[in-house]
N, C-alpha and C positions, 0 to 999 in steps of 0.2 A: 611594502607591499601596500597601497594607501588603501581606506574603505572602499573604494568605488573600485581600485582593479578587485578587490577581495570579491567583491559583488556580481564584478561580473566575468571573473573565472569561475564563480561558485557553480561545483558540478555535485548531484547527486546520489552519493553509492545507493542506487538498488542494484540489485543483482541480475541480470537480465538486461539491463540497458548501456548505454555507451555516452548518453550525449542527454543526459536529463538532467534539466536546471532549472532552478526559481529564474522568475526575470524583475522578484520585488526589491523595493531600494533605487530603481531607477530615477535618475532627474525625470524633474517634466515643471521645469520652472519653480517655482516656488513649493512644487507638491513632489510626488514621489506615488512609483507604483506600489500599489500596496502586497505587503510582505503577506506570504500563502496564500495569494491567488492566484497566479496568473506561472505557467510551466510548460512548458516545451522539449521535445523529447523524438527521439526512435521512436522505431516501430517496436512494442510493447507484447509480441508475440514469444519473446522467448523471456519473461518473468520465470526465475526460477520460484518455489514455493517463498523462500525468501523474500524474494522482491514483491510477490505479489502479497505481503503483509507491511512489506513499506510504504507501498502503493498505499493499503489500503489507511496504516499509520498518519499518509498524508492528509488525508483526507481528500484526496482529488476522487471527484464524483460526477465529471461531466470531462468528455473525452471526443475533442474531434480531429478526426480521422480522415487527413485528406490525401487516403492512399485508393486506390481504382479497385473496383470489384473484383479483380482479379485478384491484388494484393490480398485485398483482407479475407478471400477467403482462401487462398495459400498458405497465410501464416494470420488467423484469427486472434482477434484479441480476446483474453478472458476474463473478466474482470466483475465480480457479478453484482459490485457495489455498486457500479460507474454505469451510466447512462453513458452511452455512446451515438455519436453524432456524426452519421456517414456524410463530408462532401468532401467529393473526389473534383480534386484540380482537374486531372485529365482524364479519358476516357480510356486508353490502356494507358498498358506498363512504358512505352517506351513514349516521351512526348510527342506532342505534334507540332512541328516546326512548319516555316514557311516550306512548300516544296523544293525550292532553290536552294533551302541554307541545310548544311549540314547538323548533326547535331553534335554542335561543340554550347557547351557551361552559356556564353553570351547566349548564342543564336535561345536557348531551351528559357532562361530568362526572359528576353524580348517576347518570345513567345506566348508566355504566360503571361505578360499586360496586353501584349494584342490582340489575342485570341481565347482569353481565359478571365478576364477581367471581371467579367460578372463573378465569377465562381470563387474567387480569390475573396468578392466584396461577402460574397455569403458567410463564407470561412470567421468573417471579421462580426459578422454580423451575430453569427451566433454566440461570439465572448463578448460582443456587448450587451449581447441580453442572455447574460448568464447568472446573472444576480449575484448573491450571497457563495454560487457554487461556486469552489476551486475548480477551476478549469486549466487543460490540458490540451494542447494543439500538437499533431505529431503528423508524419509519413513514414518512408521507411527510415531514411539517415535523419533526419529532422533536422535539414538543411536547406533545402531547394524550394519547396514548395513550404513546409513549415517556415525556414527563413523569410521571405517576402510575408505571408499571413502574420508573421509575426510584426515584422517592421511596420506593414500598415497600420498596424493596431495601436506600438505604440509611439510611431511618428502623428499619426494621426489624436494624438492625446495630448502633445506636444516632451516627451521625450524626445530629450538632444539625440540631434543625429550622430553624433562621434561616439554616444554610449550605445546607439541600435546599431551602426558598424561593427564598433567593436565587441559586443555577443555576437552576431554573426559570426564574425570572423573565427572566435571559439571555439566554431561546430572540426574544422580542422583537426584541431589538434587532439580532441575528443576522438574521432573515428579513427586517426591515426593507430597502424596495427591490426589487432586480431579481427576490426569490423568492417574491414576496410580489407584484410587477406582474405575474409570470409565472403565476401561480396565479391570479388574478384573470380573468385575459385567460383561462385556457382554462376556469374557471368562465362568464363570459361567452359563450363560444363555444358553451357548451353548454346556454345558455337559464337558470340561475340568476339569480335578480334578484338584482342587491348593494345590500341594506338595509344599514341600521347592524351586524344580530346578522352577517349572512354577513363582514363585513369582519374582525369582530371572532371570529367562524370562526375564519378565515385567517391571523390578524395575531396576535392578543392572547396574553400568558401573564401576565396579571397577578399580584403576589404574595397579590393577596387574595383572589383564587380559590383558592388551592394554599390556603390558610392554611383557608378554610372546610374544604376536604377534610378537611387536616387534623386541624382539630376534628371531623367527623364519623369521623372513625377513631377518636378517642379517644372520644368522649361515648356511639357508637354500637358500638363493636367493643374500649374500653380498651385498644387503640394498633392504630400498623398491623399489629403484629407479630400483636395481635387479630383484627386483620380477614383476616391472610392462615392464620389457622388457623385460623379460620372455615370458610374454602375449600380445607381440605384440609393445608395447609404444616405439619410435620413436625417436631418436634423436631430430628431427624436431617435437616432441609432446611435448619433455620435453621442446625443447627452448619455443615452444608456451605456455606451462604448466608456467615456467619461469617469461616470458613478461609478462604476464598478471596478474598474481599474485602477482610478487614485486615491488614493489615501492626501 
């Protein structure tokens, strides 16, 4: 395994999380993402006392929570040492898609671009203006909402596309097993039919999906940065993002 493969597969063993990892070391031309700066995760409501101590030891002091108000109320994050910024991408637990479209993973991602670009951009802006604070972005799984916000932030500062896609695709193996089983049990109890589309919504993070989304950013907005700029991301925001993330 190469150093880059180790970097991209690195999963932090914090009790009560399944998908927490650091993004340090990713290549951005001749620069790299700073170590000890940028993290992504699934929800943190299940942290054990040991997990909370591990989070404190990591020194993460800014949490960008992309979940809905309902999600944050039902499963609140309690980390007294951290500042929590609530930046919801969706208004409700089941994301809004176009009326004629089913809730498939592809359609949910397209809806995030077409309907919620300003919210994705606002989340990236919070990362940009995090200064020297160690920052973590999360939603429930750390997969879809988190996946797009992290991808936009990394691609906007020049991290190599293949590294961003590979990092995104790692989530599926991190969630496999107890996390997916627990989520499916909750959905069954709530009356959701567990068809193939739902199973993919819960568990899948295929590289091909993010590749398609990056293609959309490039074909329709010129680049991921162009998408952000079209939704209000300024030159000053971009400079702040580069200064915050890159060594």
